[in-house]
C-alpha positions in Angstrom: 0.0 0.0 0.0 1.3 3.4 -1.0 0.0 5.9 1.7 0.7 8.8 -0.8 -2.3 7.7 -2.8 -4.6 7.3 0.2 -6.5 9.7 2.4 -5.1 9.3 5.9 -7.7 9.1 8.7 -7.1 9.1 12.4 -10.0 7.8 14.6 -9.8 8.1 18.4 -11.4 5.5 20.6 -11.7 3.2 17.6 -10.9 -0.1 19.4 -14.6 -0.9 19.7 -18.1 0.5 19.4 -18.9 3.5 17.2 -15.2 4.3 16.6 -14.5 0.8 15.3 -17.4 1.0 12.9 -16.3 4.4 11.7 -12.8 2.9 11.1 -14.3 0.1 9.0 -16.3 2.5 6.9 -13.3 4.6 6.1 -11.3 1.6 5.2 -14.1 0.6 2.8 -13.8 4.1 1.3 -10.2 3.4 0.5 -8.6 5.4 3.3 -5.6 4.3 5.3 -7.0 4.4 8.8 -5.1 4.7 12.1 -7.1 3.0 14.8 -6.2 4.6 18.1 -7.5 3.7 21.5 -6.5 4.0 25.2 -6.7 0.2 25.2 -3.9 -0.7 22.9 -4.9 -4.4 22.5 -8.4 -3.3 21.3 -6.8 -1.1 18.7 -4.5 -3.9 17.5 -7.4 -6.4 17.3 -9.6 -4.0 15.4 -6.9 -3.0 13.0 -6.1 -6.6 12.3 -9.7 -7.3 11.3 -9.5 -4.4 8.8 -6.5 -5.7 6.9 -3.9 -3.6 5.1 -6.1 -0.5 5.3 -5.6 0.0 9.0 -2.8 0.5 11.5 -3.1 0.6 15.3 -1.7 3.0 17.8 -2.3 3.2 21.6 -3.2 6.7 22.5 -4.6 8.3 25.6 -6.4 11.5 24.5 -6.4 12.9 28.0 -2.6 13.5 27.9 -1.2 16.1 25.5 2.3 14.7 25.3 1.0 11.2 24.4 -1.3 12.7 21.7 1.4 14.9 20.3 3.9 12.0 20.1 1.4 9.7 18.4 0.3 12.3 15.9 3.9 13.1 15.0 4.7 9.5 14.6 1.8 9.1 12.2 3.0 12.1 10.2 6.5 10.6 10.1 5.1 7.4 8.8 2.8 8.7 6.1 3.5 12.4 5.7 0.2 14.0 6.8 -3.2 13.5 8.3 -6.3 14.3 6.2 -9.1 13.4 8.5 -9.3 13.5 12.3 -12.3 11.9 14.0 -12.6 12.8 17.7 -14.7 9.8 18.8 -13.1 8.9 22.1 -15.5 9.4 24.9 -17.0 8.1 28.2 -20.5 8.3 29.5 -21.8 8.7 33.1 -25.2 7.9 34.4 -27.2 8.7 37.5 -28.3 11.9 39.4 -26.2 14.9 38.9 -25.7 15.6 42.6 -24.5 12.1 43.2 -21.7 12.4 40.6 -18.2 12.3 42.2 -15.5 14.8 41.4 -13.3 12.0 40.0 -16.0 10.9 37.7 -16.5 14.5 36.4 -12.8 15.1 35.9 -12.4 11.9 33.9 -15.5 12.8 31.9 -14.3 16.3 31.0 -10.7 15.1 30.4 -11.8 12.5 27.9 -14.8 14.2 26.2 -13.4 17.8 26.0 -9.7 17.9 26.9 -9.3 14.9 24.5 -10.6 17.0 21.6 -8.4 20.0 22.7 -5.3 17.8 22.7 -6.0 16.1 19.3 -6.9 19.4 17.6 -3.8 21.1 19.0 -1.7 18.2 17.7 -3.3 17.9 14.2 -4.8 21.2 13.1 -1.6 23.3 12.7 -0.3 20.9 10.1 -3.7 20.8 8.3 -3.7 24.6 8.2 -0.2 24.6 6.7 -1.4 22.3 3.9 -4.7 24.2 3.5 -6.5 20.9 3.7 -8.1 18.8 6.3 -11.3 17.6 7.9 -12.1 17.4 11.6 -15.2 15.6 12.8 -16.3 15.5 16.5 -18.7 13.1 18.1 -21.3 15.1 20.0 -24.7 13.7 21.3 -28.3 14.8 21.3 -27.7 15.0 25.1 -26.1 18.3 24.3 -29.5 19.7 23.5 -31.5 17.9 26.2 -29.4 18.6 29.3 -28.5 15.0 29.5 -30.8 12.3 28.4 -32.4 8.9 28.9 -30.0 7.7 31.6 -29.9 10.8 33.7 -26.5 11.9 32.4 -26.5 15.7 33.0 -22.7 16.1 33.2 -22.3 14.0 30.0 -24.7 16.4 28.3 -22.6 19.3 29.5 -19.4 17.9 27.9 -21.3 17.2 24.6 -22.7 20.7 24.6 -19.1 21.8 24.7 -18.3 19.6 21.7 -21.1 21.4 19.7 -19.6 24.8 20.8 -16.0 23.9 19.9 -17.2 22.6 16.5 -18.7 26.0 15.6 -15.8 27.9 16.9 -13.1 25.9 15.2 -15.0 26.0 11.9 -14.9 29.8 12.1 -11.2 29.9 12.9 -9.9 27.2 10.7 -12.2 27.7 7.6 -10.0 30.4 6.1 -7.1 27.9 6.3 -8.9 25.3 4.3 -9.9 23.1 7.2 -13.6 22.0 7.7 -14.9 21.1 11.2 -18.2 19.4 11.8 -19.9 17.1 14.3 -22.3 14.2 14.5 -24.8 14.0 17.3 -26.2 10.5 17.8 -29.1 9.5 20.0 -28.9 6.1 21.8 -26.7 3.8 19.8 -26.7 0.0 20.0 -23.1 -0.5 21.4 -21.7 -2.7 24.2 -21.5 0.4 26.4 -25.2 1.3 25.9 -26.4 -2.3 26.2 -24.7 -2.4 29.7 -26.8 0.6 30.7 -30.1 -0.1 28.8 -32.3 -2.5 30.7 -35.2 -4.2 28.9 -37.6 -1.9 30.8 -35.8 1.2 29.8 -35.6 0.1 26.2 -39.3 -0.5 26.1 -39.9 3.0 27.5 -37.7 4.9 25.1 -38.5 3.1 21.8 -41.9 4.8 21.4 -40.1 8.2 21.5 -38.3 7.4 18.2 -40.4 8.2 15.1 -38.4 5.5 13.2 -39.3 2.9 15.8 -35.7 1.9 16.7 -32.5 3.2 18.2 -29.4 3.9 16.1 -26.8 1.3 15.2 -23.1 2.2 14.7 -23.4 2.1 10.9 -25.9 4.9 11.0 -23.4 7.1 12.7 -20.4 6.0 10.7 -22.1 6.7 7.4 -22.8 10.3 8.6 -19.2 10.7 9.6 -17.9 9.5 6.2 -20.3 11.8 4.4 -19.1 14.9 6.3 -15.5 13.9 5.6 -16.2 13.5 1.8 -16.1 15.9 -1.0 -19.9 15.8 -1.1 -19.8 17.9 2.1 -17.1 20.3 0.8 -19.2 23.4 1.6 -20.4 22.2 5.0 -18.6 23.4 8.1 -19.6 24.3 11.7 -22.6 21.9 11.4 -23.7 19.3 14.0 -25.7 16.6 12.2 -28.2 14.9 14.4 -28.4 11.1 13.7 -31.3 10.5 16.0 -34.2 8.9 14.1 -36.2 12.1 14.5 -36.1 12.1 18.3 -35.2 15.8 18.6 -37.9 16.8 16.1 -40.9 15.5 18.1 
């Protein structure tokens, strides 16, 4: 494989769940994909399933030196990064007043500081090339002050993702870099299945006009679209992938 003929995509938190599915879709589109994850073994296993189109890197988005080192290593290997998908994230549940300080700091460090670190490590080189796409994973919780599971503080971090998407689009647009976000509703992943009891599932399904919750492919297809030339005049947008939940 000659990386000079490929678009280079870096996906954070791609060892499993939505990130793994996004990585698969980008490989199918002909990209060379760097699967990064805090759990290095998950990244290695996922990249192995994707074949020559994927490489694995362990990366903890919470730590700027780690992120800067990995991003520079990738540029040393392939020359540049075309697409950054800030997917890495954690979710909390339960009443807001019962959330511990440690839980909050890890939530903010992963969901917000992680984006800060990755953008700081990637965007300057994109601006120098006058080319690049950044896609952030938000959530409809950003608009609902939390959501189904009582996750107020999670919603706060995702509202921050929406804000940073708009701000970065304004600042980086003149340098040829587009910045967008995707805001899923409930997505059928291992993390959600662990939180979604049969009773809760039966309660929330009627709220979806389409009669089902999202699957990772729904989200991945939206991310691939926003990274494509078909979205070349779209920036600062947060695309809800929610089966109509926000509209009713």
